[in-house]
Structure formats: C-alpha cells, structure tokens
PANUTI-139349 format. One record per residue (C-alpha): x, y, z; residue in one letter; residue number from 1. Coordinates in steps of 0.1 Angstrom, whole numbers, plus 5000, padded with zeros to 4 digits. Layout:
<node <X Y Z> "a" NUM>;
...
***
This chain:
<node <4980 5207 4949> "x" 1>;
<node <5016 5198 4942> "x" 2>;
<node <5032 5195 4908> "x" 3>;
<node <5060 5173 4896> "x" 4>;
<node <5072 5180 4861> "x" 5>;
<node <5093 5158 4837> "x" 6>;
<node <5101 5166 4801> "x" 7>;
<node <5099 5135 4780> "x" 8>;
<node <5083 5125 4747> "x" 9>;
<node <5046 5115 4748> "x" 10>;
<node <5048 5094 4716> "x" 11>;
<node <5052 5062 4735> "x" 12>;
<node <5021 5068 4756> "x" 13>;
<node <4999 5074 4726> "x" 14>;
<node <5012 5044 4708> "x" 15>;
<node <5007 5022 4739> "x" 16>;
<node <4971 5033 4743> "x" 17>;
<node <4963 5029 4706> "x" 18>;
<node <4974 4993 4707> "x" 19>;
<node <4948 4986 4734> "x" 20>;
<node <4918 4997 4713> "x" 21>;
<node <4887 4975 4716> "x" 22>;
<node <4856 4974 4695> "x" 23>;
<node <4829 4980 4721> "x" 24>;
<node <4814 5015 4726> "x" 25>;
<node <4823 5017 4764> "x" 26>;
<node <4858 5006 4757> "x" 27>;
<node <4862 5031 4729> "x" 28>;
<node <4850 5058 4752> "x" 29>;
<node <4876 5048 4778> "x" 30>;
<node <4903 5047 4752> "x" 31>;
<node <4895 5082 4741> "x" 32>;
<node <4896 5095 4777> "x" 33>;
<node <4930 5078 4782> "x" 34>;
<node <4944 5092 4750> "x" 35>;
<node <4933 5127 4758> "x" 36>;
<node <4949 5127 4793> "x" 37>;
<node <4981 5111 4781> "x" 38>;
<node <4982 5135 4751> "x" 39>;
<node <4980 5165 4775> "x" 40>;
<node <5009 5150 4795> "x" 41>;
<node <4990 5157 4827> "x" 42>;
<node <4974 5135 4854> "x" 43>;
<node <4957 5143 4887> "x" 44>;
<node <4961 5118 4915> "x" 45>;
<node <4945 5117 4949> "x" 46>;
<node <4965 5109 4981> "x" 47>;
<node <4957 5112 5018> "x" 48>;
<node <4989 5126 5032> "x" 49>;
<node <5000 5096 5053> "x" 50>;
<node <5034 5079 5055> "x" 51>;
<node <5045 5056 5039> "x" 52>;
<node <5017 5057 5013> "x" 53>;
<node <5016 5093 4999> "x" 54>;
<node <5025 5124 5018> "x" 55>;
<node <5041 5158 5017> "x" 56>;
<node <5078 5156 5027> "x" 57>;
<node <5097 5181 5047> "x" 58>;
<node <5109 5197 5014> "x" 59>;
<node <5073 5203 5002> "x" 60>;
<node <5074 5176 4976> "x" 61>;
<node <5050 5146 4975> "x" 62>;
<node <5067 5114 4984> "x" 63>;
<node <5055 5079 4993> "x" 64>;
<node <5054 5044 4981> "x" 65>;
<node <5024 5048 4957> "x" 66>;
<node <5033 5083 4943> "x" 67>;
<node <5068 5069 4935> "x" 68>;
<node <5053 5038 4919> "x" 69>;
<node <5030 5059 4897> "x" 70>;
<node <5058 5082 4886> "x" 71>;
<node <5080 5053 4878> "x" 72>;
<node <5052 5037 4857> "x" 73>;
<node <5039 5068 4838> "x" 74>;
<node <5066 5094 4835> "x" 75>;
<node <5085 5073 4809> "x" 76>;
<node <5053 5073 4789> "x" 77>;
<node <5053 5111 4786> "x" 78>;
<node <5033 5122 4816> "x" 79>;
<node <5053 5154 4823> "x" 80>;
<node <5030 5169 4849> "x" 81>;
<node <5016 5149 4878> "x" 82>;
<node <4994 5169 4902> "x" 83>;
<node <4989 5153 4936> "x" 84>;
<node <4958 5164 4954> "x" 85>;
<node <4958 5158 4992> "x" 86>;
<node <4924 5149 5007> "x" 87>;
<node <4909 5129 5036> "x" 88>;
<node <4910 5091 5030> "x" 89>;
<node <4872 5088 5031> "x" 90>;
<node <4870 5114 5003> "x" 91>;
<node <4893 5097 4979> "x" 92>;
<node <4868 5074 4961> "x" 93>;
<node <4840 5100 4960> "x" 94>;
<node <4866 5125 4946> "x" 95>;
<node <4877 5100 4920> "x" 96>;
<node <4841 5094 4909> "x" 97>;
<node <4834 5131 4908> "x" 98>;
<node <4863 5135 4883> "x" 99>;
<node <4885 5154 4907> "x" 100>;
<node <4913 5128 4902> "x" 101>;
<node <4923 5104 4874> "x" 102>;
<node <4934 5078 4899> "x" 103>;
<node <4940 5072 4936> "x" 104>;
<node <4976 5063 4947> "x" 105>;
<node <4975 5062 4985> "x" 106>;
<node <4975 5028 5001> "x" 107>;
<node <4939 5019 4993> "x" 108>;
<node <4932 4982 4997> "x" 109>;
<node <4911 4961 4973> "x" 110>;
<node <4879 4950 4989> "x" 111>;
<node <4847 4935 4974> "x" 112>;
<node <4827 4966 4984> "x" 113>;
<node <4852 4990 4968> "x" 114>;
<node <4852 4969 4937> "x" 115>;
<node <4816 4980 4932> "x" 116>;
<node <4826 5016 4932> "x" 117>;
<node <4859 5017 4913> "x" 118>;
<node <4883 4994 4894> "x" 119>;
<node <4917 4985 4906> "x" 120>;
<node <4951 4977 4891> "x" 121>;
<node <4966 4944 4900> "x" 122>;
<node <4979 4943 4936> "x" 123>;
<node <5013 4959 4943> "x" 124>;
<node <5016 4950 4980> "x" 125>;
<node <5003 4924 5005> "x" 126>;
<node <4998 4943 5037> "x" 127>;
<node <4998 4921 5068> "x" 128>;
<node <5008 4925 5104> "x" 129>;
<node <5042 4936 5116> "x" 130>;
<node <5060 4935 5149> "x" 131>;
<node <5080 4962 5166> "x" 132>;
<node <5107 4949 5190> "x" 133>;
<node <5137 4963 5208> "x" 134>;
<node <5168 4967 5187> "x" 135>;
<node <5186 4934 5182> "x" 136>;
<node <5153 4915 5188> "x" 137>;
<node <5166 4902 5222> "x" 138>;
<node <5138 4877 5226> "x" 139>;
<node <5143 4864 5190> "x" 140>;
<node <5106 4868 5182> "x" 141>;
<node <5096 4860 5146> "x" 142>;
<node <5060 4848 5147> "x" 143>;
<node <5029 4848 5168> "x" 144>;
<node <5036 4811 5175> "x" 145>;
<node <5067 4822 5195> "x" 146>;
<node <5043 4838 5221> "x" 147>;
<node <5022 4806 5223> "x" 148>;
<node <5054 4786 5229> "x" 149>;
<node <5067 4810 5256> "x" 150>;
<node <5042 4821 5283> "x" 151>;
<node <5067 4847 5296> "x" 152>;
<node <5065 4868 5264> "x" 153>;
<node <5041 4897 5263> "x" 154>;
<node <5026 4912 5232> "x" 155>;
<node <5011 4947 5230> "x" 156>;
<node <4982 4951 5206> "x" 157>;
<node <4956 4977 5198> "x" 158>;
<node <4923 4971 5216> "x" 159>;
<node <4898 4957 5191> "x" 160>;
<node <4922 4960 5161> "x" 161>;
<node <4925 4934 5133> "x" 162>;
<node <4961 4929 5143> "x" 163>;
<node <4952 4919 5178> "x" 164>;
<node <4924 4897 5165> "x" 165>;
<node <4949 4880 5141> "x" 166>;
<node <4973 4874 5170> "x" 167>;
<node <4945 4857 5190> "x" 168>;
<node <4934 4837 5160> "x" 169>;
<node <4970 4826 5155> "x" 170>;
<node <4971 4811 5190> "x" 171>;
<node <4985 4839 5212> "x" 172>;
<node <4968 4835 5246> "x" 173>;
<node <4948 4866 5255> "x" 174>;
<node <4964 4868 5290> "x" 175>;
<node <4997 4874 5272> "x" 176>;
<node <4983 4904 5253> "x" 177>;
<node <4985 4939 5267> "x" 178>;
<node <4956 4956 5249> "x" 179>;
<node <4960 4994 5246> "x" 180>;
<node <4940 5021 5229> "x" 181>;
<node <4966 5041 5209> "x" 182>;
<node <4994 5030 5186> "x" 183>;
<node <5018 5052 5204> "x" 184>;
<node <5010 5034 5236> "x" 185>;
<node <5020 5001 5220> "x" 186>;
<node <5054 5015 5211> "x" 187>;
<node <5058 5030 5245> "x" 188>;
<node <5050 4996 5261> "x" 189>;
<node <5079 4980 5242> "x" 190>;
<node <5103 5008 5250> "x" 191>;
<node <5094 5007 5287> "x" 192>;
<node <5097 4969 5289> "x" 193>;
<node <5060 4962 5296> "x" 194>;
<node <5058 4942 5263> "x" 195>;
<node <5084 4923 5243> "x" 196>;
<node <5068 4933 5210> "x" 197>;
<node <5039 4953 5196> "x" 198>;
<node <5017 4942 5167> "x" 199>;
<node <5005 4968 5142> "x" 200>;
<node <4999 4968 5105> "x" 201>;
<node <5031 4966 5085> "x" 202>;
<node <5027 5001 5071> "x" 203>;
<node <5023 5015 5106> "x" 204>;
<node <5054 4997 5117> "x" 205>;
<node <5072 5012 5088> "x" 206>;
<node <5059 5047 5096> "x" 207>;
<node <5069 5045 5132> "x" 208>;
<node <5104 5033 5125> "x" 209>;
<node <5110 5061 5100> "x" 210>;
<node <5103 5087 5127> "x" 211>;
<node <5137 5100 5137> "x" 212>;
<node <5124 5105 5173> "x" 213>;
<node <5118 5068 5177> "x" 214>;
<node <5151 5051 5188> "x" 215>;
<node <5161 5017 5200> "x" 216>;
<node <5135 4998 5181> "x" 217>;
<node <5134 4977 5149> "x" 218>;
<node <5110 4955 5129> "x" 219>;
<node <5111 4918 5136> "x" 220>;
<node <5121 4902 5103> "x" 221>;
<node <5113 4877 5091> "x" 222>;
<node <5078 4875 5107> "x" 223>;
<node <5050 4849 5103> "x" 224>;
<node <5016 4862 5113> "x" 225>;
<node <4982 4846 5109> "x" 226>;
<node <4980 4820 5081> "x" 227>;
<node <4947 4814 5062> "x" 228>;
<node <4933 4780 5055> "x" 229>;
<node <4946 4782 5019> "x" 230>;
<node <4981 4786 5031> "x" 231>;
<node <4984 4824 5024> "x" 232>;
<node <4992 4850 5050> "x" 233>;
<node <4962 4871 5062> "x" 234>;
<node <4967 4903 5044> "x" 235>;
<node <4951 4932 5026> "x" 236>;
<node <4962 4939 4990> "x" 237>;
<node <4969 4975 4980> "x" 238>;
<node <4965 4988 4944> "x" 239>;
<node <4959 5019 4923> "x" 240>;
<node <4922 5028 4919> "x" 241>;
<node <4905 5041 4887> "x" 242>;
<node <4870 5051 4877> "x" 243>;
<node <4849 5022 4866> "x" 244>;
<node <4849 5033 4829> "x" 245>;
<node <4886 5040 4828> "x" 246>;
<node <4896 5005 4818> "x" 247>;
<node <4922 5017 4792> "x" 248>;
<node <4942 5037 4817> "x" 249>;
<node <4940 5008 4842> "x" 250>;
<node <4952 4983 4816> "x" 251>;
<node <4980 5006 4806> "x" 252>;
<node <4991 5010 4842> "x" 253>;
<node <4989 4972 4847> "x" 254>;
<node <5012 4967 4817> "x" 255>;
<node <5037 4991 4832> "x" 256>;
<node <5034 4976 4867> "x" 257>;
<node <5042 4941 4854> "x" 258>;
<node <5074 4955 4838> "x" 259>;
<node <5084 4974 4870> "x" 260>;
<node <5079 4942 4890> "x" 261>;
<node <5100 4922 4865> "x" 262>;
<node <5129 4947 4864> "x" 263>;
<node <5132 4952 4901> "x" 264>;
<node <5119 4987 4903> "x" 265>;
<node <5090 4978 4926> "x" 266>;
<node <5113 4961 4950> "x" 267>;
<node <5136 4992 4951> "x" 268>;
<node <5106 5015 4959> "x" 269>;
<node <5095 4990 4986> "x" 270>;
<node <5129 4991 5002> "x" 271>;
<node <5129 5029 5001> "x" 272>;
<node <5099 5030 5023> "x" 273>;
<node <5108 5002 5046> "x" 274>;
<node <5087 4974 5031> "x" 275>;
<node <5103 4939 5030> "x" 276>;
<node <5098 4907 5011> "x" 277>;
<node <5069 4899 5035> "x" 278>;
<node <5049 4926 5017> "x" 279>;
<node <5056 4913 4981> "x" 280>;
<node <5022 4908 4964> "x" 281>;
<node <5017 4871 4957> "x" 282>;
<node <5004 4857 4924> "x" 283>;
<node <4968 4867 4931> "x" 284>;
<node <4945 4886 4907> "x" 285>;
<node <4924 4916 4916> "x" 286>;
<node <4893 4899 4901> "x" 287>;
<node <4897 4871 4927> "x" 288>;
<node <4901 4895 4956> "x" 289>;
<node <4870 4914 4944> "x" 290>;
<node <4850 4882 4947> "x" 291>;
<node <4859 4879 4984> "x" 292>;
***
C-alpha cells in the first residue's frame, strides 16, 4: 500500500457532496457513504501495477495515467490521503465489491458485462490500436489502408489478438501480416527489418516506447485504424469504476472530470504518459457503452 498525502481544506468536498443530495433511500445511503469518506480525507484505490495505467515508479511512488487523473480530480476537494493498493487485474472488481477499495483507477474498460457488476465514470480515453515503426517512419505509414495499397509492406501482429483482427477487418491482406506470439517479438520484427510496423493496443505502444532500453522506434502518428459502421474508430473506453451503490461519489468524480477536460488538465496528463489526440474520448456516454 502506497500513500500520497496532501494538506488542503475538506470544506469544498463536503459542500459539493451535499449539493447532490437526492430524496430516495438508496441515493441517501450513497450520499452518506461519500460524505464519510470525503470527511475523513482518505480514499483507497485499486490499481494493477501496469504502465501506463497505474504502477509503482522507480522512486517507489505510484504513478500512471489514472492515478494522476484521480489525484487531479480529488485532491483539490480535500482528499489528503490516497492509498493505492496494487493487486492483479482480475482481482480489481471483486476487491472493489468486497470494500477493499473505494474505486478502481487502472485502465479498466467499460463493457456491458462489467456494467452489471460496477458503475463507471464517463469515459476518459478511447483506446484503439497503435503502430510502432522505425524512427522517422521511413515508409510513411499512417493507416491500415496503407498496407492494402502497398503489397510490399509487412505488418507484425499478435497471433489471435484484437489488433490483428482489426487490421484484417480493415483490409490488410493476411499474407502481409507476420503473426507472432509475444508483443516483444513484434517489436523485434520491426527493429530487425522483418516488418515495417507492429500493431498493438495504443497503451502497449506507449509502454514499449517509454522503456529506455527500446531505441530507434516511434509511434506512427496520426494513425487511422479500423472504423466502425457508425463512423467511429474501433476502440475500448476506459473509466474509473465504483461500487454500484456509490452513485454520489461517481457523480462527484464526473463533475470534476468534466472540469479537468475543459481546462486542459486531462490533455496534459495524457501527454505525460504518451497518449495522443487519437485517444481523446469522444462525446459518448457510459450508459450507451453499457448497452453494447
């Protein structure tokens, strides 16, 4: 368990929660729980120790896109002690529902199935595919369509991964895809010249390129991946997860998230961890994602 402490007034948090009071019994119960946690100035948050989401840095502190986002949202409201608990990804939702955490802030995506177990904030990122290419992007690759247009290009992709499936669905011929088992093999294929690019999830691209041991590579930007029939890019939407009865705390976080998006704070945190405009969450609501 790691602690990050800030000394600020908690009056704003109490006032904000009080303004959200609703008449129903379940809402009143949630309000009380939110007030109690905010009044204590403490919150416990589950993460799964994976860059760039939420991880222990070399200095021993907890860093990552979602921990930084939560601190930016809640510390000004008087949360002076945020305890980050590291656990396996598969144990995050069970731990949340067992009251081990107050929320999950670790790259968890909104899905209809998960919406039956927890409630989510509004989306903060749209996580799609990303491409790793050699520095300078010598083949000028910026889309899956570029591979379809040029039969000489080779794409490395994980065997059976959604990224590879997306590439095929977007029109990349399978005979131009070098399918490998491990993410590290994909990167090695680009370095060794066996592939002109490697497709991985955008966060995996970010994590690889932040590794100081990886040299001579960059992310292909801009990049157009698989587009859905409705015109939106194929993507998963990440958010902060809360217990199902914790609507007051979720609503308070959503209010703060909207302000952080408006004032540019979210964009700055994205840039810190290598995310680009391609990962900016579009104007889509969690309720619609939960419907599938």
